[in-house]
C-alpha positions as CSV (number, residue, x, y, z in Angstrom):
1,M,-51.9,74.3,-12.5
2,S,-54.9,72.9,-13.9
3,R,-57.3,70.8,-12.2
4,R,-58.7,67.5,-14.2
5,P,-62.5,67.0,-13.5
6,G,-63.0,63.7,-11.4
7,T,-63.6,60.6,-13.8
8,P,-66.9,58.5,-13.2
9,R,-64.6,55.8,-12.1
10,L,-63.1,58.1,-9.3
11,L,-66.4,59.5,-8.6
12,R,-68.0,56.0,-8.0
13,Q,-65.3,54.9,-5.8
14,L,-65.6,58.0,-3.7
15,N,-69.3,58.0,-3.5
16,D,-69.0,53.5,-2.6
17,R,-66.5,54.6,0.0
18,A,-68.7,57.5,1.5
19,A,-71.6,55.1,1.8
20,L,-69.7,52.4,3.6
21,E,-68.4,54.6,6.0
22,L,-72.1,55.9,7.0
23,L,-73.4,52.5,7.0
24,L,-70.6,51.3,9.4
25,S,-70.8,54.5,11.5
26,S,-74.6,55.0,11.5
27,G,-75.9,51.4,11.0
28,P,-78.8,50.0,8.9
29,L,-80.2,53.0,6.1
30,T,-82.5,53.0,3.4
31,R,-81.8,54.1,-0.1
32,T,-83.4,57.5,0.8
33,Q,-81.7,57.9,4.0
34,L,-78.4,57.2,2.3
35,G,-79.3,59.4,-0.6
36,E,-79.9,62.3,1.8
37,A,-76.7,61.6,4.0
38,T,-74.6,61.6,1.1
39,G,-76.1,63.8,-1.2
40,L,-76.9,61.6,-4.0
41,S,-79.8,61.4,-5.8
42,K,-82.4,58.3,-5.7
43,V,-80.7,57.1,-9.1
44,T,-77.2,57.4,-7.9
45,A,-77.7,55.7,-4.5
46,S,-79.8,53.1,-6.0
47,Q,-76.6,52.3,-8.7
48,L,-74.4,52.4,-5.8
49,L,-76.3,49.8,-3.7
50,S,-76.3,47.7,-6.2
51,R,-72.7,47.8,-7.0
52,L,-71.6,47.2,-3.2
53,E,-74.6,44.2,-3.0
54,E,-73.0,42.7,-6.4
55,R,-69.6,42.4,-4.6
56,E,-71.0,41.3,-1.2
57,L,-70.2,44.5,0.5
58,V,-73.7,45.3,1.9
59,H,-77.0,43.3,2.2
60,V,-80.6,43.8,3.4
61,V,-81.3,43.3,6.7
62,G,-84.9,44.3,7.0
63,T,-87.6,47.2,6.0
64,Q,-88.6,50.3,7.7
65,A,-92.3,51.5,6.9
66,G,-92.8,55.0,5.6
67,G,-95.5,56.8,4.1
68,R,-97.2,55.6,1.3
69,G,-96.0,52.7,-0.8
70,P,-94.4,49.5,0.2
71,N,-91.9,49.3,3.0
72,A,-88.4,50.6,2.5
73,A,-85.6,48.2,2.5
74,L,-82.7,48.7,4.9
75,Y,-79.2,48.2,4.0
76,A,-76.2,47.2,6.4
77,V,-72.5,46.4,5.6
78,V,-72.4,42.5,5.5
79,P,-70.2,41.6,8.8
80,S,-68.2,38.9,7.0
81,S,-66.9,41.1,4.6
82,A,-63.7,41.1,6.7
83,Y,-62.1,40.2,9.9
84,V,-59.3,41.5,12.0
85,A,-57.4,40.0,14.6
86,A,-56.0,41.8,17.7
87,L,-53.5,40.7,20.6
88,D,-52.4,41.9,23.6
89,V,-49.0,40.1,24.0
90,G,-47.5,40.2,27.8
91,P,-44.9,37.9,29.6
92,N,-47.4,35.8,31.4
93,Q,-50.4,35.8,29.3
94,V,-51.5,36.6,25.5
95,T,-55.0,37.8,24.8
96,A,-56.6,37.8,21.7
97,A,-59.6,38.4,19.4
98,I,-61.4,38.2,16.1
99,A,-63.6,41.0,15.4
100,D,-66.0,41.4,12.1
101,I,-65.6,44.6,10.0
102,T,-68.6,46.0,12.0
103,G,-66.6,46.0,15.0
104,T,-68.5,43.1,16.7
105,I,-66.0,41.0,18.4
106,V,-66.8,37.2,17.4
107,T,-64.8,35.5,19.9
108,E,-61.6,36.1,22.2
109,V,-59.0,33.8,23.4
110,S,-56.1,33.3,25.8
111,I,-52.8,31.2,25.5
112,D,-49.7,31.1,28.0
113,P,-46.8,32.2,26.2
114,T,-44.4,30.8,28.3
115,D,-44.6,27.7,26.4
116,S,-42.3,29.2,23.6
117,D,-39.4,31.9,23.5
118,D,-40.1,32.2,19.7
119,P,-42.5,35.3,19.0
120,V,-43.8,33.8,15.6
121,A,-44.8,30.6,17.2
122,V,-46.8,32.3,20.1
123,V,-48.6,34.6,17.5
124,H,-49.1,31.8,15.5
125,T,-50.6,29.5,18.1
126,A,-52.8,32.1,19.3
127,V,-54.2,33.3,15.6
128,M,-54.8,29.5,14.9
129,K,-56.5,29.1,18.2
130,L,-58.5,32.3,17.5
131,V,-59.6,31.2,13.9
132,E,-60.6,27.6,14.9
133,S,-62.8,29.0,17.9
134,A,-64.3,31.5,15.6
135,G,-64.8,29.1,12.7
136,V,-63.1,32.0,10.4
137,P,-60.8,31.0,7.7
138,L,-57.4,32.2,8.2
139,R,-57.6,33.6,4.3
140,R,-60.6,35.9,5.8
141,L,-58.2,38.0,8.4
142,T,-57.6,41.2,6.6
143,A,-55.6,42.8,9.1
144,C,-53.8,41.7,12.6
145,V,-52.5,44.4,15.1
146,I,-50.5,43.2,18.1
147,G,-50.0,45.3,21.4
148,T,-46.5,44.4,23.1
149,P,-44.7,46.5,26.0
150,G,-41.7,48.1,24.8
151,V,-40.2,50.3,22.2
152,V,-41.7,50.0,18.6
153,D,-39.1,51.8,16.0
154,P,-41.7,54.2,14.0
155,R,-39.3,54.0,11.1
156,T,-39.6,49.8,10.6
157,G,-42.5,49.0,12.7
158,D,-39.8,46.5,14.8
159,V,-39.8,45.9,18.6
160,R,-36.5,47.9,19.7
161,F,-36.6,46.6,23.1
162,S,-38.9,44.9,25.4
163,F,-37.5,44.3,29.0
164,D,-40.8,42.0,29.4
165,L,-40.3,40.0,26.1
166,H,-36.5,40.1,25.5
167,S,-37.2,37.5,22.3
168,W,-38.9,40.5,20.7
169,H,-36.6,42.5,18.4
170,E,-35.8,43.6,15.1
171,G,-36.7,41.2,12.4
172,V,-39.8,39.5,14.3
173,L,-42.4,41.8,12.2
174,E,-41.6,40.6,8.5
175,S,-41.3,37.0,10.2
176,L,-44.8,37.3,11.3
177,R,-45.9,38.8,8.1
178,T,-44.3,36.0,6.4
179,D,-46.0,33.7,8.4
180,L,-49.4,34.8,8.4
181,K,-49.4,35.8,5.0
182,R,-51.3,39.3,5.7
183,S,-50.9,42.5,6.9
184,V,-49.4,42.8,10.7
185,T,-48.8,45.7,12.9
186,I,-46.7,45.8,16.0
187,E,-47.6,48.9,18.5
188,N,-46.6,49.9,22.0
189,D,-49.5,48.7,24.2
190,V,-50.0,51.9,25.9
191,N,-50.5,53.5,22.4
192,L,-53.2,51.3,21.9
193,A,-54.8,51.8,25.0
194,A,-54.7,55.7,24.2
195,L,-56.5,55.0,20.6
196,A,-59.2,53.2,22.7
197,E,-59.4,55.9,25.3
198,R,-59.7,58.8,22.3
199,T,-62.2,56.4,20.1
200,E,-64.6,55.3,23.2
201,G,-63.4,56.4,26.5
202,V,-63.0,59.6,28.6
203,A,-60.8,61.2,25.9
204,R,-63.3,61.0,22.8
205,D,-63.3,65.1,22.8
206,A,-59.7,65.8,23.5
207,T,-57.2,65.9,20.6
208,D,-54.3,66.5,22.9
209,F,-53.8,64.4,26.1
210,V,-51.6,61.8,27.7
211,L,-52.7,58.2,29.0
212,M,-50.3,57.6,32.4
213,W,-50.2,53.4,32.8
214,V,-49.4,53.3,36.7
215,G,-49.3,49.6,38.4
216,G,-50.3,47.6,35.7
217,G,-50.5,43.6,35.9
218,G,-46.6,43.4,34.5
219,G,-45.5,46.1,36.8
220,G,-44.6,48.6,34.4
221,V,-45.1,52.2,34.1
222,G,-45.6,53.8,30.9
223,M,-47.0,56.8,28.9
224,A,-49.2,57.3,25.6
225,I,-49.0,60.9,24.0
226,M,-51.4,62.2,21.7
227,L,-51.0,65.4,20.2
228,G,-53.1,66.9,17.3
229,D,-55.1,63.8,17.5
230,R,-52.0,61.5,16.7
231,I,-49.7,59.4,18.5
232,H,-46.7,61.3,19.4
233,R,-43.8,58.4,19.2
234,G,-40.6,60.2,18.8
235,R,-37.9,59.8,16.3
236,S,-36.9,56.6,17.6
237,G,-40.0,55.6,19.1
238,G,-39.4,56.5,22.8
239,A,-41.6,59.2,23.5
240,G,-43.7,58.3,26.6
241,E,-41.0,56.0,28.4
242,I,-42.2,57.8,31.4
243,G,-40.2,54.9,33.7
244,Y,-37.0,56.6,33.1
245,L,-38.3,60.4,34.1
246,P,-36.2,61.9,36.8
247,V,-38.5,63.0,39.6
248,P,-37.9,64.0,43.5
249,G,-37.7,61.2,45.6
250,A,-36.2,58.6,42.8
251,P,-32.8,57.9,42.3
252,L,-31.2,59.0,39.1
253,P,-30.0,56.1,36.5
254,D,-26.4,56.6,35.8
255,D,-26.1,54.3,32.8
256,V,-28.5,54.7,30.5
257,G,-26.5,56.1,28.0
258,L,-23.7,53.6,28.0
259,P,-23.1,51.5,24.8
260,G,-25.9,49.3,24.2
261,G,-28.9,51.6,25.0
262,Y,-31.9,49.9,26.1
263,Q,-30.2,46.5,26.3
264,S,-27.9,47.4,29.1
265,L,-31.0,47.9,31.0
266,R,-32.1,44.4,31.1
267,S,-30.3,43.7,34.5
268,A,-31.7,46.6,36.0
269,Y,-35.5,45.6,35.1
270,G,-34.4,42.0,36.7
271,K,-34.1,43.1,40.0
272,P,-37.0,43.0,42.4
273,S,-37.5,46.9,42.2
274,L,-36.1,49.4,39.7
275,A,-33.7,51.3,41.0
276,H,-34.2,54.7,39.4
277,G,-36.5,57.1,38.0
278,F,-40.4,57.4,38.2
279,Q,-40.9,53.6,38.2
280,S,-39.1,53.7,41.6
281,L,-42.0,55.3,42.9
282,V,-45.3,53.9,41.2
283,G,-44.5,50.7,39.8
284,A,-46.6,47.5,41.1
285,R,-44.2,46.3,43.5
286,E,-43.1,49.8,44.8
287,I,-47.3,50.3,45.3
288,L,-47.6,47.1,47.3
289,A,-44.4,48.1,49.3
290,L,-46.2,51.2,50.3
291,G,-49.3,49.6,51.2
292,A,-47.1,47.3,53.5
293,G,-45.7,50.6,54.9
294,H,-49.2,51.7,55.9
295,G,-50.1,48.4,57.5
296,L,-52.4,47.4,54.2
297,D,-52.2,44.1,53.0
298,G,-52.9,42.7,49.4
299,E,-52.3,39.7,46.8
300,N,-52.0,42.7,44.2
301,V,-52.2,46.5,43.7
302,A,-56.0,46.3,43.4
303,G,-56.2,44.7,46.6
304,V,-54.5,47.0,48.3
305,L,-56.2,50.2,47.0
306,T,-59.4,48.5,47.4
307,A,-58.0,47.9,51.4
308,A,-57.0,51.4,51.6
309,R,-60.6,53.0,50.9
310,E,-62.1,51.1,53.8
311,A,-59.2,51.5,56.2
312,G,-59.9,54.7,57.5
313,P,-57.0,57.2,58.3
314,K,-54.2,54.8,57.7
315,G,-55.8,54.2,53.9
316,D,-56.2,58.0,53.4
317,A,-52.6,58.6,54.1
318,F,-51.5,55.7,51.7
319,L,-53.6,57.1,49.0
320,Q,-52.4,60.7,49.5
321,E,-48.9,59.6,49.4
322,L,-49.5,57.5,46.1
323,A,-51.0,60.5,44.5
324,E,-48.4,62.5,45.8
325,R,-45.8,60.4,44.0
326,I,-48.2,60.2,40.6
327,A,-48.6,63.6,40.9
328,R,-44.5,64.1,40.4
329,G,-44.6,62.3,37.1
330,V,-48.2,64.3,35.8
331,A,-46.5,67.8,36.9
332,S,-43.4,67.0,35.0
333,V,-45.2,65.9,31.7
334,C,-47.8,68.8,31.9
335,V,-44.5,71.4,32.3
336,V,-43.4,70.1,29.1
337,L,-46.4,69.1,26.9
338,D,-48.9,71.0,28.8
339,P,-52.0,68.2,27.5
340,G,-54.7,69.7,29.3
341,L,-56.0,66.1,30.1
342,V,-54.0,63.6,32.1
343,V,-55.7,59.9,32.0
344,L,-54.8,57.5,34.6
345,G,-54.9,53.9,33.3
346,G,-53.6,50.5,34.8
347,E,-54.7,48.4,37.7
348,A,-53.5,51.2,40.6
349,P,-56.0,54.2,38.8
350,R,-58.7,51.6,38.2
351,A,-58.9,50.4,41.7
352,G,-58.6,54.0,43.1
353,G,-61.2,55.7,41.1
354,V,-62.2,59.1,40.8
355,D,-60.8,60.2,44.7
356,L,-57.4,58.9,43.0
357,A,-57.7,61.1,40.2
358,R,-58.9,64.0,42.4
359,R,-56.2,63.6,44.8
360,V,-53.5,63.7,41.8
361,A,-54.9,66.8,40.5
362,R,-54.8,68.7,43.5
363,A,-51.3,67.6,44.1
364,A,-50.3,68.3,40.6
365,G,-51.8,71.7,40.9
366,R,-49.6,72.4,43.9
367,I,-46.1,71.4,42.4
368,G,-46.4,72.6,38.6
369,P,-47.9,75.9,37.1
370,N,-50.4,73.9,34.5
371,E,-53.6,72.4,36.5
372,P,-54.5,69.5,34.4
373,E,-57.8,67.8,34.3
374,V,-57.2,64.5,35.7
375,S,-59.4,61.6,34.8
376,I,-59.4,57.7,35.1
377,S,-59.8,55.4,31.9
378,E,-63.4,54.8,31.4
379,I,-62.4,51.7,28.9
380,E,-63.9,48.6,30.1
381,G,-62.3,45.2,29.6
382,N,-58.8,45.2,28.2
383,P,-57.7,48.4,26.9
384,V,-55.1,47.4,25.0
385,L,-56.9,45.0,23.2
386,R,-59.6,47.0,22.4
387,G,-57.1,49.6,21.1
388,A,-55.3,46.8,18.7
389,V,-59.3,45.8,17.3
390,L,-59.8,49.6,16.6
391,A,-56.4,49.6,15.0
392,A,-57.1,46.6,13.0
393,L,-60.5,47.6,11.8
394,K,-59.1,50.9,10.4
395,K,-56.4,49.0,8.3
396,A,-59.4,46.1,7.1
397,R,-61.7,48.9,6.1
398,E,-59.2,50.8,4.3
399,E,-58.7,47.6,2.3
400,V,-62.3,47.1,1.8
401,F,-63.1,50.9,0.6
402,A,-60.2,50.4,-2.0
403,S,-61.7,47.4,-3.4
404,T,-64.6,49.3,-4.8
405,V,-62.3,50.4,-7.3
406,E,-63.0,48.8,-10.4
């Protein structure tokens, strides 16, 4: 099979893309630095920068003193060449942010989603509040990524089921795209947290790892699986639904396989405590109950964990029992996937810190043949929102890179 040589148009496109990627990752560069990093001649680098300047994708942001002759101009990507919106949608709060193409957060807002049962209305309200607060016209938003609890079908991109957000279902994605008139993606919230962890957190050097979310504000338990540097979703999007995992000490469910699938579980999730599976051991309500059993009181999971660290023997006993519960899930996952690294995220691990991670690792090593490294998430603030920003930036940058085609 013969290969056609690259056309001048294709070569220009590849060079422009390489330059934009380099400027985004490395910051302002001179023409000479850009040429050296990309292997382009000074003439080609100058022509490239002129093209990108004409399209208002790069601009001069300063100068750099060199040897002889005048100072060299420093070029950077124009931050306003694209904006993205990211949302973390929960049952009680929606947090949203706008970032420019460099990844800088322009503004962040929160709204109460309980005013409406319509997902489109909730997202529309959040996005309008965002653009108004940031002073960014809606037409300048290139991409929008929304993180939600629940199962997202990898074939359609729609939410198949969410016990926290019952009104999110098939058809919502298309309605959102029609309403906002731009690229919209819905993603499982823990998957987005894992993306943030892989990009900026403790999993920066791990192509295989799992992120286990424990004792979050919504009370749920979830897991994201990254294998070969890609999120593993499973055929129907249900990979990582670890709350249903049968583990020792947790009653087995007996109705998950009945007609109606996830829909038949709504009544179970509406109870004060999920009656079966891993969630019945490490959900937020279960952690609070465990703490109370050890004489530890707190308004939330973080409060109980904080009290435990200062409570002497009874606090130590609580932390050990919690670690052993978490370890049952960790060991079960590692027997199947052997990811090497298990990252613990959510309210409980953040409050428990390194001490909790060490206890979980020791307990998992005793009950399973694989001894995983167990670490606490390093993402500050809201990991789901940060992951949504990163996912939206990837989409927006692809669109900007594609715009360099003449």
